[in-house]
C-alpha positions as CSV (number, residue, x, y, z in Angstrom):
1,X,-22.3,-29.0,-18.5
2,X,-18.2,-28.9,-17.3
3,X,-17.5,-28.4,-21.1
4,X,-19.7,-25.5,-21.0
5,X,-17.8,-23.1,-19.0
6,X,-13.2,-24.4,-19.8
7,X,-11.5,-21.6,-20.6
8,X,-9.6,-22.2,-24.4
9,X,-6.3,-23.5,-25.2
10,X,-4.3,-20.6,-25.3
11,X,-6.0,-18.8,-22.1
12,X,-4.7,-21.1,-20.1
13,X,-1.2,-20.4,-19.6
14,X,-1.1,-16.4,-20.3
15,X,-2.2,-15.8,-16.0
16,X,-0.2,-18.2,-14.9
17,X,2.5,-16.0,-17.2
18,X,1.9,-12.9,-17.4
19,X,1.8,-12.9,-12.8
20,X,4.9,-15.3,-12.4
21,X,6.6,-11.9,-11.3
22,X,4.2,-11.7,-8.6
23,X,3.5,-14.9,-7.4
24,X,7.9,-14.7,-7.1
25,X,7.9,-12.0,-5.3
26,X,5.0,-13.2,-3.0
27,X,6.8,-15.9,-2.6
28,X,10.9,-13.9,-2.2
29,X,8.9,-11.7,0.1
30,X,7.7,-15.0,3.0
31,X,11.0,-17.0,3.0
32,X,12.6,-13.8,4.2
33,X,14.4,-14.2,7.9
34,X,12.2,-12.3,10.9
35,X,14.9,-9.0,10.2
36,X,14.7,-8.1,6.2
37,X,11.3,-9.5,6.7
38,X,10.1,-6.3,9.2
39,X,12.7,-3.9,7.3
40,X,10.9,-5.1,3.5
41,X,8.0,-4.4,5.7
42,X,9.1,-0.9,6.7
43,X,10.1,0.0,3.7
44,X,7.0,-0.7,1.3
45,X,5.0,0.7,4.2
46,X,6.9,3.9,4.1
47,X,6.4,3.8,0.9
48,X,3.4,3.2,0.7
49,X,2.6,6.3,2.9
50,X,4.8,8.2,0.7
51,X,3.2,8.0,-2.8
52,X,0.0,6.1,-1.6
53,X,-1.5,8.7,1.6
54,X,-1.1,11.7,-0.4
55,X,-2.9,10.8,-2.9
56,X,-6.0,8.3,-1.2
57,X,-6.5,12.3,1.1
58,X,-6.3,14.5,-2.5
59,X,-8.9,11.9,-3.3
60,X,-11.1,12.0,-0.2
61,X,-10.9,15.6,0.0
62,X,-11.7,16.7,-3.3
63,X,-14.9,14.3,-3.5
64,X,-16.5,15.1,0.4
65,X,-14.9,19.1,0.9
66,X,-14.0,21.3,-2.8
67,X,-10.9,21.3,-5.0
68,X,-7.7,21.5,-3.3
69,X,-7.3,25.0,-2.7
70,X,-3.6,25.4,-3.9
71,X,-4.4,23.2,-7.3
72,X,-4.4,19.9,-8.7
73,X,-3.0,16.4,-7.1
74,X,0.8,17.3,-7.5
75,X,0.4,20.7,-6.0
76,X,-1.2,18.8,-3.1
77,X,2.0,16.1,-3.1
78,X,4.7,19.4,-3.6
79,X,3.0,20.6,-0.1
80,X,2.9,17.2,1.3
81,X,6.7,17.4,0.5
82,X,7.3,20.0,1.7
83,X,5.6,20.1,5.1
84,X,8.1,17.1,4.9
85,X,11.2,19.3,5.3
86,X,10.3,21.5,7.9
87,X,8.7,19.2,10.3
88,X,4.7,19.7,10.3
89,X,3.3,16.5,12.0
90,X,0.5,15.5,9.9
91,X,2.9,15.4,7.2
92,X,4.3,12.9,8.8
93,X,1.6,11.0,10.7
94,X,0.3,10.8,7.1
95,X,4.2,9.4,6.5
96,X,4.0,6.4,9.4
97,X,0.2,6.1,9.2
98,X,0.1,2.5,7.7
99,X,3.2,1.0,8.8
100,X,0.9,2.4,12.1
101,X,-2.2,0.8,11.3
102,X,-0.6,-2.5,10.5
103,X,1.4,-3.2,13.4
104,X,-1.7,-1.8,16.0
105,X,-3.9,-5.2,13.1
106,X,-1.1,-7.3,13.8
107,X,-1.4,-6.6,18.0
108,X,-4.9,-7.0,17.8
109,X,-4.2,-9.7,15.9
110,X,-2.0,-11.2,18.2
111,X,-3.9,-10.7,21.2
112,X,-7.1,-12.2,19.8
113,X,-4.7,-15.4,19.0
114,X,-4.1,-15.8,22.8
115,X,-7.7,-16.1,23.9
């Protein structure tokens, strides 16, 4: 019965070679010193806030409300980056949101471990 569910021999190394870069990057990330780890985490969350969150906001708004009034997704990105240059608090909250959420998640985990 076990022989029926085996992967073919040619596919055994495919997943291993395909994701070795991810494994190396993950291992490098988690073996850094604490300050470098925190700086890399802050940078990654900043990138998520700058590049990913506006896209999610666009998708959620298009799904629940209507199409974006000024155009499509690129118009939203343009307005978002324009709002970062002209200091609009709403745009800066979107940028800082992923790091703040991660920090709260880590604080609550620390509190739960202490209880």
